C-alpha positions in Angstrom: 0.1 -0.1 0.0 1.3 3.3 -0.9 1.6 6.4 1.4 -0.5 9.3 1.2 1.0 12.8 0.2 0.8 13.8 3.8 2.6 10.7 5.0 5.3 11.1 2.1 5.9 14.5 3.2 5.9 13.9 7.1 8.6 11.3 6.4 10.9 13.5 4.7 13.6 15.7 6.3 16.2 16.2 3.3 14.3 17.5 0.0 16.2 18.0 -3.2 14.4 20.3 -5.3 14.8 19.9 -9.1 14.2 23.0 -10.9 14.5 25.3 -7.8 14.1 28.8 -9.6 16.2 32.0 -9.0 13.0 34.0 -9.3 11.5 34.7 -5.9 8.1 35.3 -7.3 7.7 31.7 -9.0 6.3 28.9 -7.2 9.6 26.9 -7.9 11.3 29.2 -5.5 8.8 30.2 -2.9 7.5 26.8 -2.1 11.1 25.4 -1.4 11.7 28.6 0.8 8.6 27.9 2.8 9.6 24.4 3.3 13.1 25.5 4.4 11.6 27.9 6.9 9.7 25.0 8.3 12.9 23.0 8.9 13.2 21.0 6.0 16.8 20.6 4.4 16.3 22.0 1.1 19.1 20.9 -1.5 18.8 22.8 -4.9 19.4 21.2 -8.2 19.8 23.7 -11.0 21.8 23.6 -14.2 23.7 27.0 -13.6 23.1 28.7 -10.3 25.8 28.2 -7.6 23.8 29.1 -4.6 20.0 29.4 -3.9 18.2 29.6 -0.4 21.7 30.0 1.2 22.4 26.3 0.0 24.9 25.1 -2.5 23.5 24.1 -5.9 24.1 20.9 -7.5 23.8 20.3 -11.2 22.2 16.8 -10.9 20.9 14.4 -8.4 24.0 12.4 -8.7 26.0 15.0 -7.6 24.4 15.3 -4.2 26.9 13.8 -1.7 24.4 13.1 1.0 21.2 10.9 1.3 17.9 12.4 0.0 14.5 11.6 1.5 12.4 13.2 -1.3 13.2 14.3 -4.7 10.6 17.4 -5.4 10.2 18.3 -9.1 9.5 21.8 -10.6 10.1 20.8 -14.2 7.8 19.9 -17.1 5.8 16.7 -17.1 8.0 15.3 -20.2 11.2 15.6 -18.0 9.7 13.6 -15.0 10.6 10.2 -16.3 14.2 10.9 -16.6 14.0 12.7 -13.1 12.6 9.5 -11.7 15.4 7.4 -12.9 17.8 9.7 -11.4 15.9 9.6 -8.1 16.0 5.7 -8.2 19.6 5.9 -9.0 20.5 7.9 -5.8 18.3 6.0 -3.6 15.8 8.7 -2.8 12.8 7.5 -1.0 10.2 9.4 -2.4 9.4 11.3 -5.9 7.1 14.1 -5.7 5.8 16.0 -8.8 4.4 19.6 -8.1 0.9 20.9 -8.9 0.4 20.6 -12.7 2.9 17.9 -13.2 1.9 14.3 -14.1 3.7 11.4 -15.5 2.7 7.8 -15.9 6.2 6.9 -16.8 7.7 8.4 -13.8 5.4 7.0 -11.6 6.0 3.5 -13.3 9.5 4.1 -12.7 9.5 5.2 -9.1 6.7 2.7 -8.0 8.7 -0.3 -9.6 11.9 0.8 -7.7 9.9 1.1 -4.6 9.8 4.8 -4.2 6.8 6.6 -2.8 5.2 8.7 -5.4 3.1 11.9 -5.2 2.0 14.1 -8.4 0.1 16.9 -9.0 0.1 18.0 -5.5 1.9 21.1 -4.0 4.3 20.4 -1.0 3.6 24.0 0.4 -0.3 22.9 0.4 0.1 19.7 2.2 2.6 21.2 4.7 0.2 24.1 5.6 -2.9 21.8 5.8 -0.9 19.1 8.1 0.9 22.0 10.0 4.1 20.0 9.3 7.3 21.3 10.7 10.7 19.5 11.1 
């Protein structure tokens, strides 16, 4: 039986955010920032930034030198399957596709490898409704 979105987020402490934006006005910046403010360890994954939210940025999930509980995706749906493969490769416990992002292939990859999977949900909304802090 798979976990609910609420259970997946409650179990996470370290969240790698693929597609964390430099633009504070975008959800891909403010949603991870709010999670960080509530105690979650945010690890940004971005192709060219060097620091976001006061954290070192990594180019790929494979470059992250520590265990990751949750891979949070702010990239278009067509990129989700490839990110799912990377999440499996680094031994992440869960894959989360943000609001508006869905991928049957990412789901298949994640679930077949034993990762918890959430799609088309916003971590900030789930965190707020459950009053989750770390």
